[in-house]
C-alpha positions in Angstrom: -3.0 -15.2 27.1 -4.4 -11.4 27.1 -6.9 -10.9 24.0 -6.6 -8.0 21.4 -10.0 -5.8 20.9 -12.0 -6.5 18.3 -12.2 -3.7 15.7 -14.5 -3.5 13.1 -12.9 -2.3 9.5 -15.2 -1.7 6.7 -13.0 -1.8 2.8 -14.8 0.4 0.8 -13.9 0.3 -3.2 -16.4 1.7 -6.1 -17.0 -0.5 -8.6 -15.1 0.1 -11.8 -14.2 3.2 -10.3 -12.6 5.4 -13.6 -15.2 3.8 -16.4 -18.5 3.7 -14.2 -17.6 7.9 -14.0 -17.1 8.1 -17.5 -20.6 6.6 -17.9 -22.0 9.3 -15.2 -21.0 12.2 -17.1 -21.8 10.8 -20.9 -25.5 8.6 -20.3 -24.6 7.8 -24.3 -22.1 5.0 -22.6 -24.3 3.5 -20.1 -24.4 -0.4 -20.6 -21.5 -0.5 -22.9 -18.4 -1.8 -23.1 -15.7 1.3 -22.2 -12.1 1.0 -21.8 -10.4 3.6 -19.9 -7.1 4.5 -21.4 -5.6 2.4 -23.6 -6.6 3.5 -27.4 -4.0 3.1 -30.2 -1.6 -0.1 -30.2 0.8 1.3 -28.0 -2.1 1.7 -25.4 -2.7 -0.3 -21.4 -6.0 0.1 -20.3 -6.5 1.5 -16.8 -10.0 0.3 -16.1 -12.7 -1.3 -17.7 -16.6 -1.4 -17.6 -18.4 -4.6 -16.5 -20.1 -5.0 -19.8 -16.8 -5.0 -20.8 -15.2 -7.5 -18.4 -18.0 -9.8 -19.4 -15.0 -10.2 -22.7 -11.9 -10.6 -21.0 -10.8 -7.0 -20.9 -9.1 -5.9 -17.8 -6.6 -3.0 -16.4 -2.9 -3.3 -17.0 -3.2 -5.0 -20.2 -2.4 -3.8 -24.1 -5.2 -2.2 -25.7 -4.4 -3.7 -28.8 -5.1 -7.0 -26.8 -8.4 -5.9 -25.7 -10.3 -4.6 -28.9 -9.5 -7.9 -29.8 -11.1 -9.5 -26.9 -14.1 -7.5 -27.4 -14.2 -6.0 -31.0 -17.0 -2.9 -29.8 -14.9 -1.9 -27.2 -15.3 2.0 -27.1 -12.1 3.5 -25.6 -12.3 6.7 -23.5 -9.4 9.3 -22.4 -8.4 9.1 -19.2 -9.6 12.3 -17.0 -7.4 11.9 -13.1 -8.7 15.4 -12.3 -12.5 14.5 -12.7 -11.6 11.2 -10.9 -10.2 13.3 -8.2 -13.2 15.2 -8.1 -15.5 12.7 -7.4 -13.0 10.9 -5.4 -12.7 14.1 -2.3 -16.5 14.0 -2.8 -16.2 10.2 -1.4 -13.9 10.9 1.3 -16.2 13.5 2.5 -19.0 10.5 2.8 -16.5 8.7 5.0 -15.5 11.4 7.3 -19.3 11.8 8.1 -18.8 8.2 10.0 -15.4 7.8 11.3 -11.8 10.2 11.2 -10.0 6.8 11.0 -9.7 6.6 7.1 -6.8 5.1 5.1 -7.0 6.0 1.5 -5.5 3.2 -1.0 -6.1 4.8 -4.2 -8.8 7.4 -5.5 -11.7 4.4 -5.3 -10.7 2.6 -2.2 -10.3 3.2 1.0 -10.3 1.5 4.9 -12.1 2.8 7.7 -12.4 1.9 11.2 -15.9 2.6 12.8 -15.7 0.5 16.0 -15.9 3.8 17.6 -17.6 6.2 15.3 -19.4 9.4 15.1 -23.0 7.7 14.4 -23.1 6.0 17.4 -24.3 2.7 15.3 -23.3 -0.6 16.9 -22.9 -2.2 14.0 -20.6 -2.2 11.1 -22.9 -4.0 8.9 -25.1 -1.0 9.0 -22.4 1.2 8.2 -21.4 0.3 5.3 -24.9 0.4 4.0 -25.4 3.8 5.1 -22.0 4.7 3.1 -22.7 3.4 0.5 -26.1 5.0 -0.1 -24.0 8.4 1.4 -22.1 7.8 -1.8 -25.0 6.8 -4.2 -26.6 10.0 -3.4 -23.6 12.1 -3.7 -21.9 10.7 -6.5 -24.2 8.9 -8.7 -21.7 6.0 -8.6 -22.0 2.3 -6.9 -19.6 0.8 -4.1 -18.8 -2.5 -2.7 -17.3 -2.9 0.7 -16.1 -5.9 3.4 -16.6 -5.9 6.8 -14.7 -7.7 9.1 -12.1 -8.0 12.3 -9.7 -6.7 10.3 -8.1 -5.0 7.3 -7.2 -8.1 5.7 -10.5 -9.8 5.8 -12.6 -7.0 4.6 -10.3 -6.4 1.6 -11.1 -9.9 0.5 -14.9 -9.9 1.9 -15.8 -6.5 0.2 -14.6 -8.8 -4.0 -17.3 -11.6 -3.0 -20.4 -9.4 -3.9 -19.5 -7.1 -6.7 -20.6 -5.2 -8.3 -22.9 -2.9 -6.0 -23.0 -5.2 -2.9 -21.5 -6.1 0.4 -20.2 -8.8 2.9 -19.9 -9.2 6.4 -17.4 -11.7 7.9 -18.5 -11.3 11.6 -15.8 -13.0 14.4 -16.9 -16.5 14.6 -17.2 -17.2 11.4 -13.5 -15.8 9.7 -11.8 -19.4 10.6 -14.3 -20.7 8.7 -14.5 -18.6 6.1 -10.8 -18.7 5.4 -10.6 -22.4 5.7 -12.6 -22.9 2.8 -11.3 -19.5 0.4 -9.2 -20.5 -2.5 -5.7 -19.3 -2.3 -6.0 -17.2 -5.2 -8.5 -15.0 -3.4 -6.1 -14.2 -0.5 -5.1 -10.5 -0.8 -1.9 -10.1 -0.8 -0.7 -13.8 -2.8 -0.7 -12.9 -6.6 -0.2 -15.8 -9.8 3.2 -16.7 -9.4 3.0 -17.5 -5.5 -0.2 -19.3 -6.4 1.1 -21.3 -8.6 4.2 -22.1 -6.2 1.6 -23.1 -3.9 -0.5 -25.1 -6.1 2.9 -27.2 -6.6 3.1 -27.6 -2.8 -0.7 -29.0 -2.6 -1.8 -25.6 -1.3 -4.9 -24.8 -2.6 -7.5 -23.2 0.0 -6.5 -22.2 3.3 -7.3 -25.2 4.8 -4.4 -26.2 2.8 -2.2 -23.6 4.1 -3.7 -23.6 7.7 -2.0 -27.3 8.0 1.3 -25.8 7.0 3.9 -24.7 10.1 5.5 -21.8 10.5 8.7 -23.4 9.3 7.3 -25.2 6.3 5.9 -22.2 5.1 9.3 -19.6 6.0 11.4 -22.6 4.3 9.3 -22.4 0.8 8.0 -18.8 0.8 10.7 -16.8 3.3 9.8 -13.8 5.0 6.2 -13.9 3.3 5.7 -17.3 5.3 5.2 -16.2 8.8 2.4 -13.6 7.7 1.0 -16.4 5.5 0.6 -18.4 8.9 -0.9 -15.6 10.7 -3.6 -14.3 8.0 -5.3 -17.8 7.1 -5.5 -18.0 11.5 -7.6 -14.4 10.9 -4.2 -12.9 12.8 -3.1 -9.2 11.8 -2.4 -6.4 13.7 -1.8 -3.2 11.1 -4.1 -0.6 12.1 -6.4 1.8 10.2 -3.9 4.5 9.2 -5.5 7.8 9.1 -2.4 9.9 8.8 -0.4 7.5 5.5 3.0 8.4 4.8 3.7 8.7 1.0 6.4 7.1 -0.2 6.7 8.7 -3.7 5.3 10.1 -6.3 5.7 9.5 -9.8 4.5 9.2 -13.6 5.9 8.1 -17.0 4.1 8.0 -20.4 4.3 4.9 -23.0 5.0 6.0 -26.6 2.8 5.1 -29.2 5.6 4.5 -31.5 9.6 3.1 -30.2 12.2 5.7 -29.5 15.6 5.4 -30.4 16.8 9.0 -30.3 17.7 10.4 -27.0 16.9 13.7 -28.3 13.0 13.1 -28.5 13.5 10.8 -25.1 15.0 14.4 -23.5 11.5 15.5 -25.0 9.3 13.5 -23.5 11.9 13.7 -20.4 10.4 17.2 -20.1 6.6 16.8 -20.1 6.6 14.0 -17.7 9.1 16.3 -15.5 6.3 19.5 -16.0 4.1 16.6 -14.9 5.9 15.7 -11.4 6.7 19.2 -10.3 2.4 19.3 -10.8 2.2 16.9 -8.9 4.5 17.6 -5.9 2.9 21.1 -6.1 -0.3 20.4 -5.8 0.4 17.2 -2.5 2.7 20.0 -1.0 6.0 17.5 -1.2 9.4 17.4 -2.3 12.2 14.7 -2.7 15.6 14.0 -2.4 15.7 11.0 -4.8 15.1 11.1 -8.5 14.2 8.1 -10.3 14.2 7.6 -13.9 12.4 4.4 -15.2 13.3 3.5 -19.3 10.7 -0.3 -20.2 12.8 -1.4 -23.5 11.0 -2.1 -26.9 11.8 -5.9 -25.1 9.8 -5.3 -22.2 12.4 -5.2 -19.7 12.9 -2.6 -17.1 15.8 -0.5 -15.7 15.6 1.9 -13.4 19.1 4.2 -12.5 18.5 7.1 -10.0 20.4 9.5 -8.6 19.7 11.1 -4.0 21.1 14.8 -3.6 21.6 16.0 -0.4 18.7 18.7 -0.3 14.6 18.7 -1.4 13.8 19.2 -5.0 10.2 20.3 -6.2 10.6 22.2 -10.0 11.1 20.8 -13.0 14.0 22.2 -14.1 16.2 20.5 -11.4 14.0 17.5 -11.9 14.7 17.9 -15.5 18.0 18.2 -15.4 18.1 15.4 -13.0 16.3 12.5 -15.3 18.3 14.1 -18.2 21.6 13.0 -16.3 20.3 10.0 -15.5 19.7 8.9 -19.4 22.7 9.8 -20.6 24.5 7.8 -17.7 25.2 4.7 -19.6 23.7 3.9 -23.2 20.7 2.4 -24.3 20.3 -1.1 -24.5 17.2 -1.0 -27.3 14.6 1.0 -28.3 12.8 2.9 -25.7 8.5 2.2 -25.1 8.0 3.5 -21.6 9.7 6.8 -19.9 8.6 7.5 -16.1 10.3 10.2 -13.5 9.8 9.5 -9.5 10.3 11.3 -6.5 11.6 9.7 -3.2 12.8 10.1 0.1 10.2 12.6 0.7 9.7 15.5 3.2 7.0 13.9 4.6 10.0 11.3 6.4 10.2 14.2 8.3 7.1 14.7 9.4 7.6 11.5 10.4 5.6 10.6 14.3 7.0 6.9 15.9 4.3 4.9 17.7 4.6 4.6 20.9 2.7 2.0 21.2 3.8 -1.2 21.2 1.6 -3.8 19.7 0.9 -7.1 21.5 1.0 -10.4 18.7 -1.5 -12.3 20.2 -4.1 -14.3 18.3 -7.5 -13.1 18.1 -9.8 -15.4 20.0 -12.5 -15.7 16.5 -15.1 -17.0 18.6 -15.6 -14.1 20.7 -19.0 -12.8 20.0 -19.2 -9.2 18.3 -22.0 -7.5 16.8 -21.4 -6.7 13.4 
C-alpha cells in the first residue's frame, strides 16, 4: 500500500480571545471574571474570561444564568472591529512561517508547516515561535496543538490550555486516541456522546473496537468518519483559500416582540449590518434567509433565492420583509436574523484536480515533530 506523506499540522487557538482583548485594553479588568456580551436579562455570553469560567460561565450561555453562577461577573460590550484588528495581526504572524493558513474564525486557524518559510524541521519549535511572536505583537496568549492532521491537532490544542501546547507525534497517535474520552473527540457533540455512552463507547479504544458497519448502522453517514479518525486517518488538507458559504447578522431583543411593525424596524438595522459585512468582504449572494426564534425558543427559517446577486441594504430589507409576511407569526419573537448564501464565491471556486487516495497512515513511521 502506498503511504501518504505525513504532514506537520498546527492548530493555533487564542486563549479566551474576546475576553482577553478586553482585559488587554482595560487593565482594571485583568484578573477579574468578565463576560463579553450577555448584559441584560435577554443577553447571551459571547465569551468568558478564565476567571469567569471557574464559576461555570461559558459562551452561548444566557447572561442571566451567567450572573447567577458568578454574582460578581462583569459584563463588557462586544467590539468586533477591535477583535478583527487584533486577528489581522495574528494572521500576519502565521504568514511569517507558512502560506498554508486556514482560518476557522477570528481566534483560531490551522497551519501546514510541513514545508515552511523558516526552514525549521520541527513543528513543535515552530508552534512555540508562533506563540511567542503573537505575544510580542498583540500581548495575548495562544495555545497550540501539533500533529499529523487537522483533527488531532485541534484536539491537542485544548490539552495544555491556557498558554500551552501539546504535540502528538506519529508514533503516539493511536495510543493517544485510544485513551481519549469520547467527549473530547472534536466533532462529537453532546447528543452523539450520550448515544455512544448508551452503546458502551466511552473512549477511543471502545470506538475503535466497533466495525465500520456497526458505526454506520448506528450513526449514519458519520459512522465512516468516526471509524477513520479513531485510527488517525483524516485526508482533509489545510485550505488557505477557504470558500465562505454564507454571511449573516442577527439580534436578540431585550423584550419579546409581538408587533410586525417593530420587527420591520429591527430588520432594517440588521439588513444594514449585512450590507456592511458583504461590502467589507467584497461578497454578494442570491439567497436571502430570514431567521426567527420565538419566545418558546423554537426556530424557523424562511428563504428565497433570486436569479441575480444582491448586496445592497434596500434589496436585502425588502426580501426580508417579504419573508416576514410570508406567513403569520406563531408566537412572540425573541430573535431575528438575516443571512445571505449562494454567494459569488461559488463562481470563483477552482476545482482541485488532485485525487486524494484513501489509504491508512502508518503511524509508526518516525517523523521529526
